[in-house]
N, C-alpha and C positions, 0 to 999 in steps of 0.2 A: 774420529769415528764418523760413520755416515750420518748419524742423527745430529751432528754438529751443523749440518746444512740448514737446519731450522732453528738452531739454538744460539748460534754465534754471529756477532756482527750487527751493525746498525740496520742493515737492509732487512733483517729478519725480526725486527721489533714487532710487527703485526702478529707474526706467528707466536712469539713469546707471550704477547698479551692474551692470545687465545688460550694458551696453556695455563696462564695465571687465572683467567676467567673460569677455567675448568677445575681450579683448585690445586694445581700442581705448585709446589714450593721450589725455591731455588735449588735446594739440595737434591730434589728429585730430577730437576732439569740438568744438573751437572752429570748425572749418570747416563749410561746408554739407554735410549728409548727403544723398547722391545714391543713390537706389535703382537697382540694375542687375538686371533680371530675366534668368534663365538657364533655358532649357528643355532643356539638354543631357541626354541619356540614351543608354545603349548599345543600346537596342532599336530606335529609329527611325534608320535610316541617314542621313537628311537632317539629323539633329541632332548627329551625332558631332563636328562641327567647332565647335560653339557654345562650348565652353570656351575655345578659342583667341580667338574673337571677344570673348567676355566679358572675358578678360584684357586685350585691347587697349582695350576701352571703359573698364575700371577704371583702366588706366594713364593714359588721356586725362583722366578725372575728376580723378585726382591731379595731373596736370600743370596743370590749370585751377584748382587750389586747393581742390578738394572732397575729401570722404571717401566713397568708394564703399561701398555695402552691398549685397552680392549676395543675392538670394533666388530660390527656385525657382518654376517654373511647370510645369504639366502639359503634356507634349508629346503631341500627337495626330497 
C-alpha cells in the first residue's frame, strides 16, 4: 500500500519515530494511513461544524480498518 513508503524499512525509521511521538501504536501503523483534511476554524461561520464531520469521517476510517491522520487546510 502507498502508506508503506513511510512505514517500512530501515530508511524510514525517522518517520516511524515521529508517528510514535504523536502517539500512534504499532497496530495503527500496520493499517493503511488515510489522510483526513479539516478546514475547521472559529472565524468562518460555515466551517464551525467541520470538527463534527471530521470526527465522523475518522470513525468511519477506523471502522473500515484504516488509521486516520487529520491535517489542516486553510479556510476561505
